[in-house]
N, C-alpha and C positions, 0 to 999 in steps of 0.2 A: 491687371497687374503682368506678371511673368507669362502667362499662357497667352494673353493677347499678344504680347510683344513678339513670342515666338510664331505664332500664327500669321503676325502681319510681315513679319521678316521673311517669309519663304523658307524657312529651315525647315527641315523635315525631322520629326520628332520619333523615335521608335520606342515602343514598349518592349520591356523585358519578356522574352519568351517563357512561358510557364512549362515547366518540365512534364513530360508525358509520363504519369505515374501508372504503375500496374499494381492492382490490387488481385489479392487471392482470397475467397471467402472460405471459411471453414464451417462447416455446420455439424450437425450430429450425424448427418449421411457421410459425412468425411470422418467420423469417430470422435467428435468432440461430445463431452457427456451431457451437455447442455446448450441450447442456442441462447440462453440467458447470461451473457458475459459481462461481468461487472469490472474486471480488470486484467490487464496484461502488462507483464514485465518480461525483460530480457535478463538472464544471468551472465556471468563473466565467460562461461563456456558456450554461449550462443543459443542454449535453450530458451524457447518462449514457454513461458509460464502462464496459464489463462486460468483465471478464476471464474467460476460460473455459479450459478443458484444450485448445482448438483455437483461440487467437487471441484477439486484442483487438477488440472490437465497440464502436463508437460509435452511439448511439441517439439521434435527435431527436425521438422521440415519434411518428414515423411509419416511418421506414426506418433501415436499419443499413447503417454503413460498416464494412468488415472490414480489419484490419491483420495481416498474416501475415508470419512470416520467409521471406525469399528468399535462398537462398545467393549467388545473383548481385548482391544490393543490399546493401551495406555499411549504407545507410542505413534498412534495414527492422529491424522490431523483431528483438530478439536471439533469441527463442525463442516457439513458439506455446503452451507451458504457462505460463498466467499465475498467480501465486500472489497478488499484492497490488498494488494501485492507491493512489496519492497523488497528489492535485492540489496543487501549491503556489501559494505568494501570488503569483508571477509568471506564472501561467497554463500552467506546464508541467506534464506528466503523468509521473510515476514510476512504473515497472512493474517490479516483482519477478516474475522468471519462474524457472523450474528450472534454467536454465541461464545466469543471468545478470541484470543490470539494464539496463532502457531508459530513455531521457529522450525523451519525446516534445516536439518544438518545433513548436505548432501552426501559427505564421506562417511556418515553412519547410516544413511538412509532411514532417518526417523525424525519424529517431531517433538520439540518442547512445548508443552501447552500451559496456557493462562487463562484462569476463568474465575469468577466471582465465588465458586462453590469450593475452590481448592485450598489446601493448606496455605498459612500465611505466605510462604516464600514464593508462592505462583498464582496469589489471589489477586485478581482485579477488582475495582469498585463497579466498572461498567463494563459489560461484555461486548456490546455492540459497538459498531463505528469507530474502533480504537485507531489512531493516528499512529505511525511509526515514524520517529526522526532520528537521523544518525548525526552527532555533533562531529566536529573536525578530528576528535580523539578516536573516532569509531565507537564510540558509547552510542548505545540503542535507549530510546526514550519512548514509552509508551504514553500517548496522550489520550485527551477525552476520558478521564477518570475523576471527573467531578472537581473535587478540592485536592487532587493529587496528580503529580506527574510521576511515572514509574521508571526509576533507572534500572537497566537491566545489567546486573552484574556479570563478570567473566564466567561465574558459575551457573549463569542463567536464573538465578534467583533475582527476585525484584526488591528493589529498594526504594519504597514510596517516599517521595519529596512533597511535603504539604506545602501548597502556595495559597494564601489568603485571596480570595477573589469573591466580590459581592455579586450575588445574583444579579441577572439583567433580563430584561424583557424585550423579545422582537416578535411583532405580530400576536400578541397576547399569549405568547409560550415563554415560559421562565426558563433561563439556562443558568447553569452553575459550572464554575471551574474554567478549564482552558482546553480548547479544542485541538490545538496543533502547536507546534514550534517553527519558526521561521528564522533563517539567518540571511541577513542583508549583505551587501556587497563590501560593508566594513566590517564584517565577521562579527556582528552584534546579533546575539540571538534574542529573540522576541517570542513570548508565549502569549497566545490569544485565545 
């Protein structure tokens, strides 16, 4: 086809030059709380948030600030083993951990926490691998809650929305409920 035609015509074909990318590696020697990094996000102010197996790290390009769970402080992050980080349109940081979800309120320097052991307004059904989704109106939804998707109200309480989904099996493992929400180019939202 086309390649043969170009080669036979004597024309010179140039490939696009790949940019010379520069990487900076950060490790515990540089101050990172753990080398086991699971998630990275950048907030509206330019801070890098790095989720690790041992806490949440905020990096300003020079120094780290650490956020760890403290049993004596209910405003600390819910757990140190971070799975995912999401920065929402309101400047809040949503952190999924192996033992619940935390929302960091930067202006107040505190976390709002959600867990299966908490009172109903902050109770999850599944603590691990929660996915955070923000719809076009700025509403936050917590997914991977078995037969519920949890809407986060303005006062940070949860409003469970029950969705009927038949269990399904993949590789002999049974799954229930909805893992995440996706918005397509036509702005249709899909729970899967």
